[in-house]
C-alpha positions as CSV (number, residue, x, y, z in Angstrom):
1,M,281.6,-57.0,-141.6
2,A,282.6,-53.6,-142.9
3,E,280.7,-50.5,-141.8
4,Y,280.2,-47.0,-143.1
5,Q,278.4,-44.1,-141.5
6,R,277.7,-40.5,-142.5
7,E,275.5,-37.9,-140.8
8,T,274.5,-34.4,-141.4
9,R,272.4,-31.7,-139.7
10,V,269.4,-30.6,-141.7
11,R,267.7,-27.2,-140.9
12,A,264.3,-28.8,-141.1
13,P,261.9,-30.4,-138.6
14,L,262.1,-34.2,-138.1
15,E,258.6,-34.6,-139.5
16,D,259.6,-33.1,-142.9
17,V,262.9,-35.1,-143.1
18,W,261.1,-38.3,-142.2
19,A,258.3,-37.8,-144.7
20,F,260.8,-37.0,-147.5
21,H,262.8,-40.2,-146.8
22,S,259.7,-42.4,-146.6
23,T,258.9,-42.3,-150.3
24,V,260.4,-43.5,-153.5
25,D,260.4,-39.9,-154.7
26,G,262.9,-39.1,-152.0
27,L,265.1,-42.0,-153.1
28,V,265.0,-40.8,-156.7
29,A,265.8,-37.2,-155.7
30,L,268.8,-38.3,-153.6
31,T,270.4,-40.6,-156.2
32,P,273.0,-38.8,-158.3
33,D,272.3,-38.6,-162.0
34,W,275.7,-40.3,-162.7
35,M,274.3,-43.5,-161.1
36,R,271.7,-43.7,-164.0
37,M,269.2,-45.3,-161.6
38,R,265.9,-46.8,-162.8
39,V,263.2,-47.8,-160.4
40,E,261.9,-51.0,-162.0
41,S,259.1,-51.7,-159.5
42,I,257.9,-51.0,-155.9
43,V,255.5,-53.3,-154.2
44,G,254.1,-52.6,-150.8
45,P,253.8,-55.1,-147.9
46,D,250.2,-55.9,-149.0
47,G,251.1,-56.4,-152.7
48,E,250.0,-52.9,-153.6
49,R,252.0,-51.4,-156.5
50,D,253.7,-48.0,-156.1
51,P,252.7,-47.4,-152.4
52,E,252.8,-43.8,-151.2
53,V,255.0,-44.7,-148.2
54,L,257.7,-47.3,-148.1
55,D,256.5,-49.3,-145.1
56,T,257.9,-52.4,-143.5
57,G,257.7,-55.2,-146.1
58,A,257.9,-52.9,-149.1
59,E,260.3,-54.1,-151.9
60,I,262.1,-51.8,-154.3
61,R,263.6,-53.2,-157.4
62,A,266.0,-50.8,-159.1
63,S,268.9,-50.9,-161.5
64,V,272.0,-48.7,-161.8
65,R,274.6,-48.2,-164.5
66,P,277.2,-45.8,-162.9
67,F,278.5,-43.3,-165.4
68,G,276.8,-45.3,-168.2
69,V,279.5,-47.9,-168.2
70,G,279.1,-51.7,-168.2
71,P,275.9,-53.6,-167.8
72,R,273.0,-52.4,-165.5
73,Q,273.4,-53.7,-162.0
74,R,270.1,-54.9,-160.5
75,W,269.3,-54.2,-156.9
76,T,266.4,-55.3,-154.8
77,S,265.8,-53.9,-151.3
78,R,263.2,-54.8,-148.7
79,I,262.2,-52.4,-145.9
80,V,262.6,-54.7,-142.8
81,E,262.0,-52.2,-140.1
82,R,260.3,-48.8,-139.8
83,E,259.5,-47.0,-136.6
84,S,259.1,-43.5,-135.2
85,G,258.6,-42.1,-131.8
86,E,259.1,-38.9,-129.8
87,G,262.0,-37.1,-131.6
88,V,263.3,-40.2,-133.3
89,A,262.5,-42.1,-136.5
90,R,264.3,-44.8,-138.5
91,F,263.9,-47.4,-141.1
92,R,266.2,-50.2,-142.2
93,D,266.4,-51.8,-145.6
94,E,268.3,-54.9,-146.6
95,M,269.5,-55.8,-150.1
96,I,267.9,-59.1,-151.0
97,G,269.4,-59.2,-154.5
98,G,272.3,-57.2,-155.9
99,P,276.0,-56.7,-156.2
100,F,276.9,-57.0,-152.5
101,A,277.1,-60.3,-150.5
102,H,275.6,-58.3,-147.6
103,W,274.0,-54.8,-147.3
104,V,272.0,-53.5,-144.5
105,H,271.2,-49.7,-144.5
106,T,269.8,-48.0,-141.4
107,H,268.4,-44.5,-142.0
108,S,268.0,-42.7,-138.6
109,F,266.7,-39.2,-137.9
110,F,266.9,-37.3,-134.6
111,A,265.1,-34.1,-133.7
112,A,267.1,-31.4,-132.0
113,D,265.8,-28.7,-129.7
114,D,266.6,-26.0,-132.2
115,G,264.2,-27.4,-134.8
116,T,266.9,-29.1,-136.9
117,T,267.3,-32.9,-137.6
118,L,270.3,-35.1,-137.5
119,A,270.1,-37.5,-140.4
120,R,272.4,-40.6,-140.2
121,D,273.1,-43.3,-142.7
122,H,274.7,-46.5,-141.3
123,I,275.6,-49.3,-143.6
124,E,276.9,-52.8,-142.8
125,Y,278.2,-54.4,-146.0
126,E,280.3,-57.1,-147.5
127,L,281.5,-57.6,-151.0
128,P,281.0,-60.9,-152.8
129,G,283.9,-63.4,-153.0
130,G,284.0,-65.0,-149.6
131,A,287.1,-64.4,-147.6
132,A,288.7,-62.3,-150.4
133,G,285.6,-60.1,-150.6
134,R,285.5,-59.7,-146.8
135,A,289.2,-58.7,-146.9
136,V,288.7,-55.9,-149.4
137,S,285.2,-54.8,-148.3
138,P,286.5,-51.8,-146.4
139,L,287.9,-50.4,-149.7
140,A,284.5,-50.3,-151.2
141,V,283.8,-47.1,-149.4
142,V,285.8,-45.4,-152.1
143,G,283.1,-46.2,-154.5
144,F,280.0,-45.2,-152.5
145,E,281.4,-42.3,-150.4
146,P,280.7,-39.9,-153.2
147,M,277.1,-41.1,-153.5
148,F,276.4,-40.6,-149.8
149,R,278.2,-37.2,-149.7
150,Y,275.9,-36.2,-152.6
151,R,272.8,-37.6,-150.8
152,H,273.5,-35.6,-147.7
153,R,274.2,-32.3,-149.6
154,R,271.1,-32.9,-151.7
155,T,268.9,-33.6,-148.6
156,R,270.0,-30.2,-147.1
157,K,269.4,-28.4,-150.4
158,L,265.9,-29.8,-150.9
159,L,264.7,-29.5,-147.4
160,E,266.3,-26.3,-146.2
161,E,265.0,-24.1,-149.1
């Protein structure tokens, strides 16, 4: 299984960073325009449409068309874990439909004594295609590294102002 991780220090309290990342508005704000993302639907764990907070069991159906090229790629994620405690918060989403054979994304947030927050994205992923997909999976980082670099810069810009 290939893995990718990126982290950044945000000059904002954990509560603010956690709240921002807990909504679909946060997801939309952090997705680069060049991805041409459309949120098709969001359903909460109790079947509620467009829940305010993406809680455990929520499903997000979206599509992307990077750079406006090719057909739209559908992507469905489910929040499978969400927890927060003293100085730590995290949630994990799994792709249950989309372009990867496997995709698990853990979003972790850690409060620091100086009032800042360490935000970390950790992804376990695998491309489709069996053994061939597994062999080239580490190269996929070339495609999504720019998106995560953007997400982290954008998080700082939106939450530090």
